[in-house]
C-alpha positions as CSV (number, residue, x, y, z in Angstrom):
1,M,-9.6,-15.5,16.7
2,D,-7.0,-14.3,19.0
3,N,-9.0,-13.8,22.5
4,R,-6.6,-11.9,24.6
5,T,-8.9,-8.9,24.4
6,E,-11.9,-10.9,24.3
7,D,-11.6,-12.8,27.2
8,K,-10.4,-9.6,29.7
9,G,-13.7,-7.8,28.8
10,K,-12.0,-4.8,29.9
11,K,-12.9,-1.6,28.5
12,D,-10.8,0.2,25.5
13,I,-9.8,3.2,28.0
14,V,-8.4,5.1,24.9
15,S,-11.0,5.0,22.6
16,L,-13.0,7.1,25.0
17,S,-13.6,11.0,24.3
18,Y,-12.8,13.4,26.5
19,E,-16.4,14.1,28.1
20,E,-17.0,10.0,27.8
21,L,-14.4,9.0,30.2
22,I,-14.9,12.1,32.6
23,F,-18.7,10.3,32.7
24,E,-17.3,7.2,33.1
25,M,-15.2,7.9,36.5
26,K,-18.3,9.3,37.9
27,E,-20.1,6.5,36.8
28,I,-17.4,4.6,39.1
29,G,-18.0,6.8,42.0
30,E,-14.8,8.8,40.8
31,K,-14.9,12.8,40.7
32,P,-15.1,14.0,37.5
33,F,-11.7,15.8,37.3
34,R,-10.3,12.4,37.8
35,G,-11.6,11.9,34.2
36,K,-9.5,15.0,32.7
37,Q,-6.6,13.9,34.6
38,I,-6.4,10.2,33.1
39,Y,-7.2,11.7,29.6
40,G,-4.3,13.8,30.2
41,W,-2.2,11.1,30.7
42,L,-3.4,8.7,27.7
43,H,-3.6,11.6,25.3
44,E,-1.0,14.1,25.8
45,K,1.8,12.4,28.1
46,L,0.9,9.1,26.3
47,A,1.1,6.6,29.1
48,D,0.6,3.4,28.1
49,D,0.3,1.9,31.7
50,F,-2.0,2.7,34.5
51,S,1.1,2.5,36.7
52,K,2.9,5.6,35.1
53,M,0.2,7.8,36.2
54,T,2.0,9.2,39.2
55,N,-0.7,11.6,40.2
56,I,-3.7,9.1,40.7
57,S,-3.7,6.6,44.0
58,K,-2.6,3.5,43.9
59,T,-6.1,2.0,44.8
60,L,-7.5,3.7,41.6
61,Q,-4.5,2.9,39.2
62,E,-5.6,-1.1,40.4
63,R,-9.2,-0.4,39.3
64,L,-8.3,1.1,36.1
65,D,-6.0,-1.5,35.5
66,A,-8.8,-4.1,36.3
67,S,-11.8,-2.5,34.5
68,Y,-9.8,-1.1,31.3
69,E,-7.0,-1.8,29.2
70,I,-4.7,0.9,27.4
71,R,-4.4,-1.5,23.9
72,K,-1.0,-2.2,22.7
73,V,0.4,-1.1,19.7
74,S,4.1,-2.6,19.2
75,V,6.7,-2.2,17.0
76,A,7.4,-5.2,15.1
77,A,9.8,-4.1,13.0
78,R,11.1,-0.3,11.9
79,Q,13.0,0.7,8.9
80,I,15.2,4.2,8.2
81,S,15.7,5.4,4.9
82,K,19.0,5.5,3.5
83,K,17.7,8.0,0.7
84,D,16.2,10.5,3.0
85,T,14.7,10.6,6.9
86,T,11.8,8.8,6.2
87,E,11.1,5.7,8.9
88,K,8.5,3.0,8.3
89,F,7.1,0.8,11.2
90,L,5.5,-2.2,11.3
91,F,3.1,-2.7,14.5
92,E,1.7,-5.3,16.1
93,L,-2.1,-4.9,18.0
94,C,-3.0,-6.9,21.0
95,D,-4.7,-9.9,18.7
96,G,-1.5,-10.4,16.6
97,C,-2.9,-7.9,13.6
98,M,-0.2,-6.4,11.8
99,I,-0.3,-2.7,10.8
100,E,1.9,0.2,8.8
101,S,2.5,3.7,9.6
102,V,5.2,6.2,7.9
103,L,6.8,8.7,9.4
104,M,8.0,11.9,7.0
105,R,9.9,14.4,8.1
106,Y,9.7,18.1,6.3
107,D,10.4,21.4,6.2
108,Y,7.5,22.5,8.0
109,G,7.2,19.6,10.7
110,N,6.5,15.6,10.5
111,S,3.7,14.0,8.9
112,V,2.6,10.3,9.9
113,C,0.5,8.4,7.5
114,I,-1.2,5.8,9.2
115,S,-3.1,2.7,8.7
116,S,-7.5,2.8,9.5
117,Q,-7.8,-1.2,8.8
118,A,-5.8,-4.2,9.2
119,G,-5.9,-5.0,5.8
120,C,-8.5,-3.9,3.2
121,R,-11.1,-5.1,1.2
122,M,-11.5,-2.3,-2.0
123,G,-9.1,-4.8,-3.7
124,C,-7.5,-2.3,-5.9
125,R,-5.1,-4.1,-8.3
126,F,-2.1,-2.2,-7.5
127,C,-2.1,-2.2,-4.1
128,A,-0.3,-4.6,-1.4
129,S,-2.6,-3.8,1.5
130,T,-5.5,-5.6,-0.3
131,I,-3.9,-8.5,-0.7
132,G,-5.4,-11.2,1.7
133,G,-8.8,-9.1,2.3
134,L,-9.7,-7.2,5.5
135,K,-8.8,-8.4,8.8
136,R,-10.8,-6.2,10.7
137,N,-11.8,-2.7,11.5
138,L,-9.1,-0.7,13.8
139,A,-10.7,1.2,16.9
140,P,-10.3,5.1,17.5
141,S,-7.7,4.1,20.1
142,E,-5.6,1.7,17.6
143,M,-5.3,4.8,15.0
144,L,-4.2,7.2,17.8
145,G,-1.8,4.4,19.1
146,Q,-0.1,4.7,15.9
147,I,0.8,8.5,16.2
148,Y,1.5,8.4,20.2
149,R,3.9,5.2,19.3
150,I,5.8,6.8,16.5
151,Q,6.1,10.5,19.2
152,K,7.6,8.3,22.2
153,L,9.9,6.5,19.7
154,T,11.4,9.3,18.2
155,G,10.4,12.0,20.8
156,E,9.5,14.4,18.0
157,R,6.2,16.2,17.5
158,V,3.4,15.0,14.8
159,S,1.7,18.1,12.9
160,N,0.4,16.5,10.1
161,V,-1.8,13.0,9.8
162,V,-2.7,11.4,6.7
163,V,-4.8,8.4,6.6
164,M,-3.3,6.9,3.4
165,G,-1.9,3.9,5.1
166,M,-3.4,0.2,5.0
167,G,-7.1,0.4,4.5
168,E,-10.0,2.5,3.3
169,P,-11.2,5.0,6.1
170,L,-14.6,5.5,5.3
171,D,-14.8,1.7,5.5
172,N,-14.4,2.2,8.9
173,Y,-16.4,5.0,9.0
174,D,-17.8,5.7,12.7
175,N,-14.4,4.9,14.0
176,F,-12.7,7.1,11.9
177,L,-14.7,10.1,12.8
178,K,-13.8,9.9,16.5
179,F,-10.1,9.1,15.8
180,V,-10.6,12.7,14.0
181,T,-12.3,14.6,16.7
182,M,-9.7,13.2,19.5
183,L,-6.5,14.4,17.5
184,S,-8.1,17.4,17.0
185,D,-9.3,17.6,20.3
186,E,-7.9,20.2,22.9
187,H,-7.0,17.7,25.6
188,G,-5.2,15.5,23.6
189,L,-2.5,16.1,20.7
190,H,-5.0,18.9,19.4
191,I,-3.1,18.4,15.6
192,S,-5.8,20.7,13.7
193,Q,-8.1,19.3,11.4
194,R,-6.8,21.6,8.4
195,N,-3.5,19.1,9.2
196,I,-5.8,16.0,8.9
197,T,-6.2,14.4,5.3
198,A,-8.0,10.9,5.0
199,S,-7.8,8.9,1.8
200,T,-10.9,7.1,0.4
201,C,-11.1,4.9,-3.2
202,G,-14.9,6.8,-3.5
203,I,-17.3,5.3,-1.2
204,V,-19.6,8.1,-2.3
205,P,-22.6,7.7,0.7
206,N,-20.1,8.2,3.3
207,I,-18.3,11.0,1.5
208,R,-21.7,13.0,1.4
209,R,-22.4,11.7,5.0
210,L,-18.6,13.7,5.7
211,A,-19.0,16.7,4.3
212,Q,-21.8,17.2,6.5
213,E,-20.0,16.5,9.7
214,G,-18.8,19.6,10.1
215,L,-15.2,18.9,9.6
216,Q,-12.2,20.9,8.3
217,I,-10.1,17.7,7.1
218,T,-8.9,17.4,3.5
219,L,-10.6,14.8,1.4
220,A,-7.9,12.7,-1.1
221,L,-10.1,10.7,-3.8
222,S,-8.0,7.8,-5.3
223,L,-9.1,8.5,-8.6
224,H,-6.4,6.1,-10.8
225,A,-8.1,6.2,-14.1
226,P,-9.8,9.5,-16.4
227,N,-12.8,7.3,-17.5
228,Q,-15.5,4.9,-15.6
229,E,-14.1,1.8,-17.9
230,K,-10.5,2.1,-16.5
231,R,-11.7,2.7,-13.3
232,K,-13.3,-0.6,-13.0
233,E,-10.1,-2.5,-14.4
234,L,-8.1,-1.0,-11.4
235,M,-10.6,-0.6,-8.7
236,P,-13.4,-2.8,-7.8
237,V,-15.1,0.0,-6.0
238,A,-16.3,1.4,-9.1
239,D,-18.2,-1.5,-9.9
240,K,-20.9,-0.2,-7.3
241,Y,-20.1,3.5,-7.9
242,E,-19.7,5.2,-11.2
243,L,-17.3,8.0,-11.9
244,S,-19.7,10.6,-12.3
245,E,-21.4,9.9,-9.1
246,V,-17.8,9.7,-7.3
247,M,-17.1,13.3,-8.7
248,A,-20.6,15.0,-7.7
249,A,-19.7,13.7,-3.9
250,C,-16.6,15.3,-4.1
251,D,-18.0,18.4,-5.6
252,Y,-20.5,18.3,-2.8
253,Y,-17.7,18.1,-0.2
254,F,-16.1,21.0,-1.3
255,E,-19.6,23.0,-1.5
256,K,-20.4,22.2,2.4
257,T,-16.9,22.2,3.7
258,G,-15.1,24.6,1.5
259,R,-12.0,22.0,1.4
260,R,-10.6,21.9,-1.9
261,P,-10.2,17.9,-2.7
262,T,-7.2,16.4,-3.5
263,F,-7.0,13.7,-6.4
264,E,-4.6,10.8,-6.3
265,Y,-3.6,9.1,-9.7
266,S,-1.1,6.2,-9.3
267,L,0.6,6.2,-12.9
268,V,0.6,2.9,-14.3
269,K,3.1,2.4,-17.5
270,G,1.2,1.5,-20.5
271,V,-2.2,1.4,-18.7
272,N,-3.6,5.2,-17.4
273,D,-0.4,7.6,-18.4
274,G,-0.8,7.7,-22.2
275,A,-1.7,11.1,-24.3
276,E,-5.1,10.5,-24.9
277,D,-5.7,9.5,-20.6
278,A,-3.8,13.0,-20.0
279,K,-6.7,14.5,-22.6
280,E,-9.4,12.8,-20.7
281,L,-8.2,13.6,-17.0
282,T,-7.8,17.7,-18.2
283,S,-11.9,17.4,-19.4
284,L,-12.8,15.4,-15.8
285,L,-11.0,18.1,-13.6
286,L,-11.2,21.2,-15.7
287,G,-13.1,24.1,-13.7
288,R,-12.9,21.9,-10.5
289,N,-11.1,23.8,-7.4
290,C,-9.0,20.7,-7.1
291,H,-5.7,19.3,-6.7
292,L,-3.8,16.6,-8.8
293,N,-1.4,14.3,-7.2
294,L,0.6,12.2,-9.6
295,I,2.1,8.7,-7.9
296,P,4.4,6.6,-10.2
297,V,3.1,3.3,-8.9
298,N,5.3,1.7,-6.4
299,P,5.8,-2.2,-7.9
300,V,4.2,-5.1,-6.0
301,K,5.6,-8.4,-6.5
302,E,2.2,-10.0,-7.2
303,R,0.9,-7.7,-9.6
304,N,2.9,-6.9,-12.6
305,F,2.4,-3.2,-13.1
306,E,5.1,-1.0,-13.9
307,R,5.8,2.7,-13.3
308,P,6.6,5.4,-16.3
309,D,10.1,6.4,-16.0
310,R,10.5,10.1,-15.0
311,K,10.5,11.5,-18.4
312,N,7.0,10.1,-19.6
313,A,5.5,11.0,-15.9
314,L,6.9,14.7,-16.4
315,A,5.5,15.0,-20.0
316,F,2.1,13.6,-18.5
317,K,2.4,16.1,-16.0
318,N,3.0,19.1,-18.5
319,K,-0.1,18.5,-20.5
320,L,-2.2,18.8,-17.8
321,E,-0.4,21.9,-16.7
322,K,-0.4,23.3,-19.9
323,N,-4.4,22.8,-19.7
324,G,-5.0,24.6,-16.8
325,I,-5.1,21.4,-14.2
326,N,-2.8,22.0,-10.7
327,V,-0.8,19.2,-10.8
328,T,2.4,17.6,-8.6
329,I,4.3,14.6,-9.2
330,R,4.3,13.2,-5.5
331,R,7.9,13.5,-4.0
332,E,9.1,9.8,-3.6
333,R,9.6,9.3,0.0
334,G,11.4,5.7,1.6
335,S,11.7,4.0,-1.8
336,D,14.2,1.8,-0.2
337,I,12.2,0.8,2.7
338,D,9.2,-1.2,1.0
339,G,7.7,1.8,-0.4
340,A,4.5,0.7,-1.0
341,C,1.8,0.6,1.1
342,G,1.2,-3.2,2.5
343,Q,4.6,-4.1,1.0
344,L,6.4,-4.4,4.8
345,R,3.5,-6.1,6.1
346,R,3.7,-8.8,3.1
347,R,7.3,-9.3,3.6
348,Y,7.1,-9.7,7.3
349,A,4.1,-12.5,7.0
350,D,6.1,-14.1,3.9
351,I,9.4,-14.7,6.4
């Protein structure tokens, strides 16, 4: 393991909440208002160096630099789509780990898709992020840092955040939870929790746990199959949790939060896009207050999955709609810039 952060013994100051930072300043003999000032520099002005905190004395800047670190989230590669305004970023973390983020511009505002882990251990068959397994969890500062870096690079405000990049957020539960509370905190970017979506492959205990946290984020379940048998073929997590358990957990999330879940369904040609699949999927979702996102699968060179053509995808959608399912085909963004999650990182690693 790279020891660039381990050897310093410095605290990750950007991962400290507003209250924690104020307490931290009192602990080192500073006035509480210093904590408020520093938090504003880190989370509103997005300062990446203590020397830029101009209303703080040089002595305090030096004390901070000696005991704390602002973990770097550095751009290793940046791609801009020629088809739309989507941008994809490959970020390098302080220990050399690589993660990806995507900026998508819409009429209603800018949406950023971030990673919650470096790599992933969930093993979903059609996903490039999971190839090579999990390197490590991301700290709250490294999740926030992706958004902060993109805002600084583009000079544009981010209004929506989706945690659908590399990793499984509910496999990094405590850090993810702190990230959400800090992102929506009034002392930081103050992004509404209703504008935050987290995608999970279906870790049942943590879906239920999340339902009890009093948050207002949207839960997106990676469903990808209409029955348990097909789900097990595509997603190893299904070996641990039955589809009936996963759906019951999603129902519980809706019951506790009032937030309608979204179900993500990657359409894979000849695997889960047939008439019988549509029929089973209708039976599974009918009567549930939910939204279904159909996503024609992104080809990954290490896998042999293919996407159905547009005509077949529309036919699948129409079968569901006729039976009362609220469904859309996700608009493809940035298809010319390593569209699948994990693709840019894989290509960079192969160079």
